[in-house]
N, C-alpha and C positions, 0 to 999 in steps of 0.2 A: 518308148519311142526314142530311138537313137538317131541323132543327126537330123531330126525334124521329119522323119518318115517312118512308116511301119509297113514293110513289104510282106505279102503272103502270096505264094505261088501255088497253083493247083488247089484252089479252095475246096473242091469236091473231095479231096483226099485228106484235108485237115481234120474234118469231123465226118468220117464215113458213117453211113446209116448203120445202126446196131441191128442185131437179130431181133431184139425185143426192146421196146421203150423208145425214149427220145433222149438224145444227147445234145448238149449245147456247150459252146465255148465262146467267151467274149474275146474278140480279136483286138478291139480298140474301144477306149472310153475316155472322153474328155468332157469339157463343159458344153460342147455343141453337138457331139455325135457319139452314139454307142453302136458298135457293129457286133452282132452276135451270129455265129454260124450254128445251124441246127442240123442234126441228122435224125431222121424219123424212120423207124422200122415200118414195113408194110402194115397198113391197117391202124396205125397209131393216129391219135387225134388230139389237137388242142381245142378244147371245147370253147364255145362262144364266150368272148370277152371283149372289152373295149380298149382302144389304144389311148394311153394317158398323154401321148404326144404324137405329132405327125410321124409316120413311119413309112418305110418302103420295104417290100418283100421282093427278093430276086431268087428265083428257082434255078438251081444249077444242075440238078440231077433228079430224075424221077417224075412221077405224075401225082398230082394232088387235086382234091376238090376244095375250093375256097368258097366260103360264104362271106360276102361283103355286104353288110346291111341286109337288104331283102333279095340280093342277087347272088347267083352261083356262077363261078368262073372255074374252068378247067385249066390248071397250071401244068405246063410242061417245061422242059429245060429251056431257059431263056426268057420265061415269063417274068415280067417286072410289074409290080403294082404299087402305086402310091396310095396311102390311106390317111385321111384327115383325122385329126385328134377326135376321140370319142366315137369313131366308127365301130359298130359291132362287127366282129369277124370270127371265123373259125377256120381250121385247117385240118383236112383229113387226108392222110397219105394213102394213095391207091397202090403205090409201089414204094420201095425204099426211096427216100427223098433227102436231098441236101438243099437247104434254103439259107440264104443270107438275109438277116433282118437288120435294117438300119433305122435306128431311133434318132429323130431330129429334135434336139433339145432347144 
């Protein structure tokens, strides 16, 4: 972080969805926030897990099925979800997806 800020333009192009698998890149990490950009290939899934801290998901590109606790949400570009610490969740990419994860420490 130079000069007190960390700029990123065109986030959907920073970590483009791969042909296979899931890519991630940490954009920022300090004692209060960790920002990680993910690229998911079509059909890839992060299996159910829990958040160790409050988090927010912001979908920038593509379509995904989110399971949040016992609920299912369809995510499209612009979808934003806040998750409480300990919430069970999973993500399944229906198309190539770019998602920003913000972990609130």
